[in-house]
C-alpha positions in Angstrom: -0.3 0.4 0.4 1.7 3.4 -0.7 1.8 6.5 1.8 -0.5 9.0 1.5 2.3 11.3 0.4 2.9 9.3 -2.5 1.9 10.6 -6.4 1.4 14.0 -4.6 2.5 17.4 -6.3 5.2 18.9 -3.7 7.4 20.3 -5.9 7.7 23.6 -8.7 10.5 24.9 -10.6 9.0 28.3 -11.4 10.7 30.5 -14.7 11.5 34.2 -13.3 13.0 36.7 -15.5 12.8 39.2 -12.2 13.1 37.2 -9.1 12.4 39.9 -7.0 9.5 40.8 -9.1 8.0 37.4 -9.1 9.2 36.9 -5.1 6.7 40.5 -4.3 3.9 38.9 -6.3 3.8 35.1 -5.1 4.2 36.5 -1.3 2.0 39.6 -1.4 -1.1 37.9 -3.3 -1.0 34.6 -2.5 0.6 34.0 0.8 4.0 32.4 -0.1 7.1 32.3 2.3 10.2 33.0 0.9 14.0 31.7 2.1 17.1 31.3 0.4 17.8 27.8 -0.3 21.7 27.7 -1.5 21.9 31.0 -3.0 18.8 30.9 -4.7 15.2 32.0 -3.7 12.6 29.2 -2.6 9.3 29.3 -1.9 6.7 27.3 0.3 3.0 27.5 -0.1 0.9 28.7 3.1 0.2 24.8 3.9 3.8 24.1 3.7 2.4 20.8 1.5 4.4 22.4 -1.8 7.5 24.3 -2.0 9.5 25.3 -5.1 11.9 27.7 -6.4 12.7 30.3 -8.4 15.1 29.3 -11.6 16.1 31.8 -14.3 17.6 30.7 -17.6 14.1 28.6 -18.3 11.8 29.6 -20.5 8.0 30.4 -19.1 5.8 28.3 -20.8 2.9 30.5 -22.6 0.5 28.3 -23.5 0.9 25.0 -21.8 -1.3 21.9 -21.9 -0.9 21.3 -18.4 -2.3 24.1 -16.3 -1.3 24.3 -12.9 -4.1 26.5 -10.8 -3.7 27.9 -7.0 -6.6 27.8 -4.7 -7.8 31.5 -3.5 -10.6 32.2 -1.0 -11.8 35.1 -3.3 -11.1 34.7 -6.8 -12.7 38.3 -7.5 -10.3 39.8 -5.2 -7.2 37.7 -6.7 -8.3 38.9 -10.2 -7.8 42.4 -9.0 -4.8 41.9 -7.2 -3.0 40.2 -10.2 -4.4 43.0 -12.7 -3.6 46.2 -10.2 0.1 44.3 -10.2 0.3 44.7 -13.5 -0.3 40.6 -14.8 -2.4 39.8 -17.6 -5.8 38.2 -17.0 -5.6 35.2 -20.0 -8.7 33.3 -19.6 -11.2 35.4 -17.3 -13.6 34.5 -14.9 -16.3 32.6 -16.4 -14.5 31.0 -19.4 -15.4 27.6 -18.0 -18.9 26.7 -17.3 -19.0 25.1 -14.0 -16.2 25.9 -11.9 -14.8 29.2 -10.3 -11.7 28.9 -12.7 -9.2 31.8 -14.0 -6.2 31.9 -16.2 -3.1 34.3 -16.1 0.3 35.2 -16.5 2.6 35.7 -14.0 5.3 37.9 -13.6 7.8 35.6 -15.6 5.4 34.9 -18.2 4.4 31.3 -16.8 0.5 30.8 -17.7 -1.3 29.4 -14.6 -4.4 29.2 -13.1 -6.6 30.2 -10.0 -9.4 28.0 -8.8 -12.1 28.7 -5.8 -13.8 26.1 -4.1 -17.6 26.7 -4.3 -19.9 28.2 -2.1 -22.6 25.9 -0.8 -25.5 27.0 0.2 -27.1 26.8 3.4 
């Protein structure tokens, strides 16, 4: 029987053209914590379940077939923050017929998604 973490996505190498700008973006909008790891800026998501590092010298994937989405509490507020930061919304909220999903381009040009869990009516 595999362990509960077997197969879990846990580490991301995120291309960045300006590491300080990417750090500010992810820290300010998504609450990621930053740390130095052997001279490279590494990050952890707020749950501590996903970590990674910003890498230079790798191309951002402008139109991937595989989109990683970041879960948020308030997708509309997060979209405003992303736009205020100067980043592009590629597919706005509402492009998906049944989910609260939007796609954006981060400061490094990477295409990522936002996802908000549906609110259950009480």
